[in-house]
N, C-alpha and C positions, 0 to 999 in steps of 0.2 A: 842774792847776796846783801842787797841792802837791808832787807827785813831781818836777816840774821845779824847784821851789825848792829841795828837799832832795836833789836828784840826788848831789851831792858828799858828802852825809853818809850816804846809805843804805848799810846793811849794816856800816858802820865805827862810826857814832856811834847810828843810830836804825834802827828798823824801821818801815815805813809800811803801814798797812792802810786799808781804805775808811773806817772810822769812828775810827781810833786811830793815834796814833804812839806808838813804844816807844822811850824813850831809855835806854840801858843803859851801865854803867860798873862799874868795879871797886872806886872809893873815891868817897867824898862829893865831894872836891875835883873829881876827874874829871867827876863827874856834873853839879856846876854850870857846869864849863866847857862841856860838851856842851848842857847847856839854853840856856846864853847862844849857843851856835853855832846852835841851832834858832831862837832868836829873831832873832839876826842875819840868818838866811836870809829872814826876813820874816813867820814865823809867831807868832800871838798865843797864849798858853797861856790855857785857861779853867781858873781855879783849881777851879771845881766838879767839873771832869771829870778832874783830875789826881790821881795818887797819887804822893807822893814817898818816897824811902828805904825801899820795900817790898823785902822780901828774897824775895817771891814775887807773882806776879801770875797772874790767870786770863785767858786770852786764846783765842781761837778753840776753845774746848771744852777747852782744857788748862790744867794749873797747872805753870807755869815757875819753878823756882828754881835756886839754885846747885847743887843735888842732881841736877837734870835735870828731864825733862818727863814729866808724868804724865796720864792722862785726868782731867778736872775731877771730883773726887769728888762734887761736886754732881749730876752726871748720874746717879749710881746708881739712885736712886729712878725716874727716868724708864725707865731699863733694866729695873730689876727688875719694873717694872708694864707694860713692853711686852706687848700681848695676843698669844696665839697667832695667827699669821697666819690669815687666812681665806680669802685670794686672792693672786694673783701680785703685786698691787701692795703688799700689806703684806709680803711676802717681800722684795720690792725695797726697801723702805723699811727693813726691819731690816738686810738685808745691806749696805745704804749706811752705816748706822751702824757695822756691824762693819768695813766697809772703811776708813772714816775712823779707825778706832782700831786696825787690823790690826796695826800695828808693835809694839803693847803685848801682842797675843795670840800667845803660842807655838802654832805650827801651825794658824793662823787658817782657811787655805784647806783644809786637811783636814777641820777642824771644821765647816766651813761647805759642803762638798762636797754633802750630801744636799739641802741647801736650793737649792744653785746648779742642781742637776739639774732643779728646777721652772721655772728660766727659759729652758731649752731651748724652742725655738719649737714642737717636736711634743709636749712634755710636757703631760699633762693635770693639773690641780692636784688632788693627792690627798695628804692629811696622814696619815702613819702614823707609827709608833713611832720609826722611824729618823731622820724629820724631827723629830719632836718632842725626841729625844735631842739632835740637832745644835742645835736652838734652845736648849735648857737649857743645853748645854755652852757656847755663845757668850755667854749671859746671864751665867752664872757667871764665865766668863773675863774679861768686862767689869766685872764688880763684886767681884771677890775678890782680895784681897792674895795674893801680891806681884804686882803688875803689873810689867812691866820698865819701867825708866826709860831715857830716851834723854839 
């Protein structure tokens, strides 16, 4: 229903996600007008869930600002503490995380190749130094500066 109400505003005035609506603008006056447009479309803003006049926001695991998009720095601890995979499911989970942020990691596919090999159907789970090196390189790439911005 919300998408239908905002269909004429999406991508020009706001972005819609399942739990959030992001209204963006270049100036404060434009922002007020865009907020009015969202309200005129029939949506009610909950002040407890609103952030106004912010130069950056955290959304979908990313930090978005006028400088670009980077992975949420708050995720660093989770990545640093990610345990060495003990089975295929752990490898899939870690590679899923890497895949989500792959646009920020130079040569992500090359760094992940030893781990990707484990996902082949005929592969038996064996953890050697090459896989450990791949795992550590990816963790370092995800938590070290400079990450590429988009």
